[in-house]
C-alpha positions as CSV (number, residue, x, y, z in Angstrom):
1,V,152.0,135.4,80.2
2,L,155.7,136.2,79.0
3,E,153.7,136.9,76.2
4,Q,151.8,140.2,77.0
5,V,154.7,141.2,79.0
6,A,157.0,141.4,76.0
7,A,153.8,143.5,74.1
8,V,152.9,145.8,77.4
9,D,157.0,146.3,77.2
10,A,157.4,147.0,73.7
11,E,154.7,149.3,73.7
12,R,154.8,151.4,76.9
13,G,157.6,149.7,78.5
14,E,160.1,153.2,79.1
15,E,157.4,155.3,79.3
16,L,155.9,152.8,82.1
17,R,159.5,153.0,84.1
18,Q,160.0,156.5,84.0
19,E,156.6,156.5,85.3
20,V,157.8,154.3,88.4
21,R,161.0,156.4,88.5
22,T,159.3,160.1,89.3
23,M,156.7,158.4,91.7
24,V,159.5,156.6,93.8
25,A,161.6,160.2,93.4
26,E,159.3,161.9,94.7
27,Y,157.7,160.0,97.6
28,R,157.2,161.4,101.4
29,L,155.8,159.9,103.9
30,P,153.6,162.2,105.3
31,D,155.1,163.6,108.8
32,G,152.2,161.7,110.9
33,A,148.8,163.3,112.8
34,A,149.6,166.1,115.0
35,S,149.7,165.3,118.8
36,P,146.0,164.8,120.1
37,A,145.0,166.1,123.1
38,A,146.8,164.8,126.1
39,A,144.5,161.6,127.9
40,P,145.8,160.4,131.0
41,S,147.3,156.9,130.7
42,V,145.4,153.7,131.5
43,E,146.7,150.7,133.6
44,G,149.7,149.0,132.1
45,F,150.5,152.4,129.8
46,E,154.3,152.3,131.2
47,A,155.0,148.3,130.8
48,W,153.4,148.6,127.3
49,K,155.3,151.8,126.3
50,R,159.1,150.2,127.7
51,T,158.2,146.8,125.1
52,N,156.7,147.9,122.2
53,V,157.5,151.5,121.7
54,R,160.8,152.2,120.1
55,A,162.3,155.4,118.6
56,Q,162.7,156.8,115.4
57,K,164.8,159.5,113.5
58,Q,162.7,161.7,113.4
59,P,162.2,163.7,116.6
60,D,159.4,163.2,118.7
61,R,158.4,160.6,116.5
62,W,157.8,156.4,117.9
63,S,157.5,153.5,116.2
64,V,155.2,151.3,118.0
65,D,155.0,147.5,118.1
66,I,150.5,146.0,118.2
67,R,150.8,142.7,119.4
68,V,148.6,140.3,117.9
69,P,148.2,137.5,120.0
70,L,148.8,134.4,118.0
71,G,148.7,136.4,115.0
72,D,144.8,136.2,115.1
73,V,143.2,139.6,114.3
74,T,139.5,139.9,113.0
75,S,138.1,142.1,110.5
76,E,136.6,144.5,113.1
77,E,140.1,145.2,114.4
78,L,141.9,145.7,111.3
79,R,139.5,148.2,110.8
80,A,140.4,149.9,114.1
81,L,144.3,149.7,113.2
82,A,143.6,151.5,110.1
83,R,141.5,154.5,111.9
84,L,144.2,154.8,115.1
85,A,146.9,154.9,111.9
86,T,145.3,157.9,110.6
87,E,144.5,159.3,113.8
88,F,147.7,158.5,115.6
89,G,150.2,158.2,112.8
90,N,150.6,158.8,109.9
91,G,148.7,156.6,107.5
92,T,151.0,153.3,107.5
93,L,150.6,150.4,109.1
94,R,152.9,147.1,108.5
95,A,152.5,143.9,109.2
96,T,155.7,142.2,110.3
97,N,157.0,138.3,110.2
98,D,155.9,137.6,113.3
99,Q,152.7,138.1,112.8
100,N,152.1,141.8,114.9
101,F,151.6,145.2,113.1
102,V,153.8,148.4,113.3
103,L,152.2,151.8,113.5
104,P,154.9,154.2,112.8
105,S,155.1,157.9,113.3
106,V,153.6,158.3,116.3
107,A,154.2,161.5,118.7
108,T,155.3,161.6,122.2
109,A,152.0,163.3,123.6
110,A,150.3,160.6,121.6
111,L,150.8,157.5,123.3
112,P,148.7,157.6,126.4
113,A,146.0,157.9,124.0
114,L,146.7,155.5,121.5
115,H,147.7,152.9,124.3
116,A,143.2,153.3,125.9
117,A,142.8,153.6,122.3
118,L,144.1,150.0,121.8
119,A,142.8,149.0,124.8
120,G,140.0,149.4,123.8
121,I,140.1,146.6,121.2
122,G,141.9,144.5,123.2
123,L,145.6,145.0,121.6
124,A,147.5,146.7,123.9
125,D,149.4,144.3,125.7
126,P,153.5,144.8,126.5
127,D,155.7,142.8,125.8
128,V,156.0,142.5,121.8
129,H,158.8,139.9,120.8
130,T,158.9,138.3,124.3
131,I,158.8,134.5,124.9
132,T,154.9,135.2,125.5
133,D,154.3,136.3,122.1
134,V,154.0,133.1,120.3
135,V,153.6,132.6,117.1
136,S,151.1,130.0,115.6
137,C,150.7,128.9,112.0
138,P,146.6,128.2,111.4
139,G,147.4,124.3,111.4
140,M,144.2,122.4,110.4
141,D,141.7,125.3,111.3
142,F,142.5,126.7,107.7
143,C,145.1,124.7,105.6
144,S,144.5,121.4,104.2
145,L,147.8,119.8,104.1
146,A,148.4,120.1,108.2
147,I,147.8,117.5,110.4
148,T,147.5,119.4,113.4
149,R,145.8,121.8,115.2
150,S,148.9,124.4,116.4
151,M,146.6,127.5,117.1
152,G,145.6,125.7,120.3
153,V,148.7,124.3,121.2
154,A,150.1,128.3,121.1
155,E,147.2,129.7,123.2
156,R,147.6,126.8,125.6
157,I,151.2,127.5,125.7
158,R,150.9,130.9,125.6
159,T,148.7,131.1,128.3
160,T,151.1,128.7,130.4
161,L,153.7,130.8,129.7
162,I,151.7,134.4,130.9
163,A,150.7,132.6,134.3
164,D,154.1,131.6,135.2
165,P,155.9,134.3,136.8
166,A,159.1,132.1,135.9
167,T,159.4,133.5,132.5
168,G,160.4,136.5,133.9
169,N,159.1,138.2,130.6
170,G,157.6,141.1,132.8
171,F,154.7,140.2,131.8
172,A,153.1,138.0,134.7
173,A,154.7,140.0,136.8
174,E,152.4,143.2,136.3
């Protein structure tokens, strides 16, 4: 590998580095999708907006945290999220280290429609980054080195926390 890297560097190294510098200097994220027609709010919109939506530096643009229960997402859900990123944001969907997603650059007027679309695919849960937003590794289900089935345990913990109003997270009360 090191020999191949050295050969490429000797042959086209500076040219490739200049291409990268030019691409980085010229790259701009799109502003984001135009606001779709106003959509009526669906149940849970206000709680979701309060906990999953953050203002961006750009006026009238919001960053939306999409809560993925236990970090377990299907290919169908990923395809739907990719469509929503184009329809409501700037085409960018970011994975987070806490097993959720962030959809940046959503216009204020688009928030109710985005929430309704997320509800349609089962990903409109509020309370991202709270005690009920449990992170879990796959454990024995997918890892040959694991000794536990941690996703099952995490699901039981999550269910208990959501059902227990003593957690005070607001999710169980709404």
